[in-house]
N, C-alpha and C positions, 0 to 999 in steps of 0.2 A: 716398605717395598722400595728397592733401589730404583732410581730413575733410569729409564731405558736409554741406550746409546743410539737408537734409531731415531733420527730427526729428519723429517721430510718437509718441514715448513719453517722458514725463518723470515724475519723482517729486518731490513737494513736500510739505513739512511746513507746515500751516496752523494758525493759532491766532487765535481771536477775542479781543476785549478783555473784561476783567472789569469788572463794574459798580463804580462808586465807592461808598464807604461813606457812610452818612448821618452828619450831624454831631450830636453831643450837646452842646448849648450852651445856657446860661441867660443871658438878657439882664440885664446889670448896667450901668446908665448913671447919670449924675448925675440926681437928682430922681426916679429910677425904679429903686430898688435891686432890686425884685422884679418884673422885667419878664416873667418867665415864659420858656418855651422858645422858641428861635428858630433851632434847628439846621436847616439846609437839606438837601435830598435829594442823593444822589449821582448823578452822570451815568451814562448808559448806555454800555456798552462797544461798540466798533465791531464790525461784522459783516464776514464775508468772503463775497463774491459772485463768481460766474462770469458773464461777459458775452460773448455771441457777437459776433464782429467779422469782417465779410466781407473786411476788408483783410488778414487773416492767412491764410496757406495752410498753414503748418506751426507746430510748437511751438518753433521755434528761439529765440524771444525769452524762453522760460521755461527753457531748458536749464540755465542757470547761476543761476537764481533758486530756490535750494533752500529758502528760508524766506519765508513771507508772514505778517506779524504785523499785526493790527489794533490800534488804540490803545485803551488802557484808559480807562474813565470817570474823570472827576475827582471828588474827594471834596467833599461838601457843606461849606458854611461857615457862619459866623455871619450874623445878620440875614437868615435864610432864603435865603441864597445857594445857588442850584442848581449842582451840579458840572457841568463841561463834558462834553459827550458825546464819546466817542471817535470818531475818523475811520474810516469804513468803508474796506475794501480791495476793489478790483475787479480780478479776474484776467481779462484779455481773452484769449479762445481762439478759434480758427477754428471755423466751423460744422462740425458732425459730430464734436465731441469728446465722448467718453464718460469718466465719472469712476468710479473704483473705490476702495474702501478698501484701502490697501496692507497692512493688518494682517490683515484677514479675507477679502479678495478679493470682498466684496459690492459689487454695483452700487449707486451712489449717485445719479447724475443724468446727464442728457444735454443737450447744447446743440446745437440743430439749425438755428436761423435767426438772422439778423443782428439785433442789438438785444435778444435774449432774455437776461433776467437771472434767475439761479437763486441762491437763498441757500444757501450751502454750510455756513457756521457762524454761529450767531446769537450776538451779543454779550450779555453778562450785563446784567441790569437793575440800575439803581442802587438802593442802599438808602434807606429813608425816614429822614429826620431826626426828632429827638425832637419837633419842632413838630407832626408828623402824629399823634403818639400822645397828645396832650393830650385829656383828658376832664373832665367836671364833677367826678369823684371823684379824678382824678389830674392835677392842674393843672401839675405840674412833673415830667414823666417824665425820668428820668436814664438813658435808654437809647436807642439808635438801631439801625437795621438795617445789617448789612454788605451789601455788593454781591454779586450773584450771581457765581459763578465763571465762568471762561472755558471755551470749548470748544476742543478741539484734535483734529486728525486728520491722518494722513499719507495723501495721496491719490496716485493714479496717473492721469495724463491720457493717454488713448489717442485718436489721431486716426484716424477712418475717413473716407476720401475720399468726397466727394459728386460723382458723375459720372453722365452719361447712359449711357455704354457702358463696360463693363469688359472688358479682354482677359484671357482665361483660357486657359492652356495650359502644356505642359511647357517646360522651359528650351530655348532655342535653336530655337524654331519660327517666329520671325519677327515677334514682337509689337512689338518696338521698331522694326523696319524698316517695319511697316505704319503705326505712329503717325507716323514721320518722313515717310512718303509722303503721308499724308492731311492732315497739319497742319504747322505751322511749328516744332513741337517737335523738338529734336535730342537724343534720348537716346543713350547710349553703345551702339554696335553692334559686335560682334565675333563671331568664329566659335568660341565656346566657351560651355559652359553657365554659367548664373548671371552673365551679363554685367550684367543689371539687378538691382541690389540694393535699389532704392527706387522707389516708384511715380512715374510721370511723367504730367502732364496735358497734353493738347493740344486745341485748338479746331478741329474739322473743319468746313470751309465746305461749304454745300449751296446748292441753287438759290434764287434770289430773296433773296439776302443772309441766308439762314437758316443756322444752325449748331448744333452740339451738342458736348458735351464728352466726350472719350475718355480713359480712364485706362489706362496701361500698367502692369499688375500684374506684379511679379517672378514668374518661373516656379515652379510648384509641382510636386512629385513625389509618387509613390505613398507614402502614409503621412504626408502633410503635415498631415492633421487630427490626428495624434498628436504633432506638433511636429517631424517630420523635415524637414531642409532649411530651417529657419526658417519652416516652414509656417504656424504659428499667427500669426506676425508678418505674413505676406503675406495670408492668407485673410481677415483682418478688413477689409481694404480692399475686398473684393468685396461685403460685406454691404450697402453703401449705394448700389450701382450699380443703375440702373433696368433695364438690359438687359445680359445676359452674352453676349459673343462668344467662343465656343470656337474655338480655333485648333489644327489638327492638320496636320502637313506631309503633302504628297501622296506622299512617298517612304517613308512608314512601312509596316510590314508589315500592320498591321490598323488602319485608321482608326477603325472603329466601336468596337473594344476600347479604344483610347486615350481616345476620347470618354467611354465608360462609366466608365473609371478616374477621369477628372476629375470626372465627375458624382457618383461615389460619394464622393470626397473632400469635395465640397461638402455632400453629404447627411449625412456623419458630423460635419462641423464645425457645420452649422446647417441642419436640414431645411427651414426656411422659405425658404432661398434657391432651392429647387426651384420655388417659385411664380413666380419671375421669368421673363420671356420670354427665350428663348435662340435664338441663331443660330450655325450651324456654318460655319466658313470653312476650306476645304482650301487650305493655303498651298503655296508653291513649285511652282505649276502650270506654270511655264516649263520644268520638267523632264519634263512629261507632254504627250502629244499629245491631240487631241480625242477620238479613239477610246478611248483609255485612260481619259479622264475620264468618258465615258459608261458604261464598264464599272464604274468605281468608284462612280458615282452609284447603281447598282442595289443596292450592298451597304451604303449609308449609311442612318442612321435616317430615318424618314419623318414623325416627329412635330415637326419643326422645319425652318425654311428652311436650305438648303445652298447655299453659293456657292463656286465655285472661283476663287481669286485668285492673283495674282503681284505682289508689291510692287515687284519690279525692273522688269518690263516694263509694269506698270500694267494687266494683264489682270484684268477682273472688278471693279476698284475702283469704277467708277461704279455697277455693279449692286449692289455691297455697300452703298454709301451709300444707295441707294434702299431696300434691304431694311431697313437699320437705321432710317432715318427713318420708314418705314411701321410698324415694330414699336414705335418709341418713341412714336408718336402714336396707338397703339391705345387704345381707351377703357379697357381693362383694365390698361394699363401706364403710368399717369401717374406722373411722378416725385413729385408732391406726395402721392400715395397711398402710395408706397413709403416716403417719409420721415415720414409722419404718425406721431405719437407712439403712437397706439393700435394701429398695425399693426406696430410694431417690438417684437421680443422680445429683451430683454436677459438674458443669462445671467451668473451669478456666476462668478468665477474658480475653476478647479479647483485646489484647494490642493495636490494631489499634484504638479502641474507648475508651480505658481505660483512657487516658489523658483527653479526652473531657468529659467523665462521671464525673471525679473528679472535673473538672472545673465547671461543671453544679451544683455539690453539694456544691460549694463554699469552697472546701478544698485547701488551699495553702500549699506550701512546709513547712515542719516542720524543724525548726532550731534545730539541735542536740546540746546537751550540753556535752562537753568533761569533763572528771574527772579532768584534769589538770587545767581547768578554774575555778573550784570550790575550794575556799580556806576554809579549815576546821578550825574551831576555836581551835580544839585540837592541831593543828600544831603551834599555837602561844604560846610560853612557858610563857612569861611574858606580861600580858595585860598592866601593868603599863608603859612598854617601847614602847607600840604600839602607833604609830602616827595616830590620827584620822584626816581625811580631813574635813575641815569646808567649808560649802557652803557660798560663798560670797553674794548670793542673800538674805540670811536671815537677 
């Protein structure tokens, strides 16, 4: 089976640049043997930034970029020459990316909109040259400042999809079938659980050339909030949806009980998700007659809209789109209010399950590279005297 292009979890080692050291130099030129100090300042080290980019939908472009290094600042020189500033590094990420510290599990920052720039690591400031330390009583200072050290951090980037409607339900209840019926998306559809292992987005057309985005979330099971069935990996994509569409098949034994199980999993994962508007869709109604549907309606919850649908025959799909559009445009359910930074609650990683989560994502320990192990070609004065090692196998 070919590897999927949908990547929502990457681990990267980032390092800012260290500041260049200031120069300790005394000016000695013809006719001016005692020119005084003229050592220049060191350059600032480059910083590492995160930048939101709406052209990216996944973290695929960062999957094999395991190290991000900003440039170091250049050292100061004679004649008060300032060292060169290190080049900053920008990491483009899709909107809705959350950053955690891989070592502690602490929440670091969040990128929510296009063009947003967040400083992840600050570069070190350059040291002052001895020219800056001259005084009336110390006219020839013979010392200079070293540059500030670099900052480093191993981060975890998690993508939480931004969509208007998120499909929530147990495996094999018809979520992918509904998305393929309402939009041009073509997710994998089969008659076995966990057919969908990655979220899919589709644009659902509405009247008067209006539309909204629907996200097909992989099925969750009882105990998903504790990590069962990759539940933690799937549940995080529900947090950023403006409206939750719960889907329960009509041929189940107790529709209300299954709905309450799904609701309880969301409550245990993040209680704030219960503040979102909810709609209940009873699927596979082509197996039920109208009389049975009316009998089932009396046993269903009354605190949210209920729609009986069939993705195969198209029954109830027009009514479902009307209900979804009405709930999406309610004053208390605006997407910009849901994604506002002050209304989002970010939780740190649970360290008891953090190691198991990283292992499930296939993230191995990153081997850090020390500066001392990197031999710069500028340190080799004469290439003619350099001994090259020849491979005996050639």
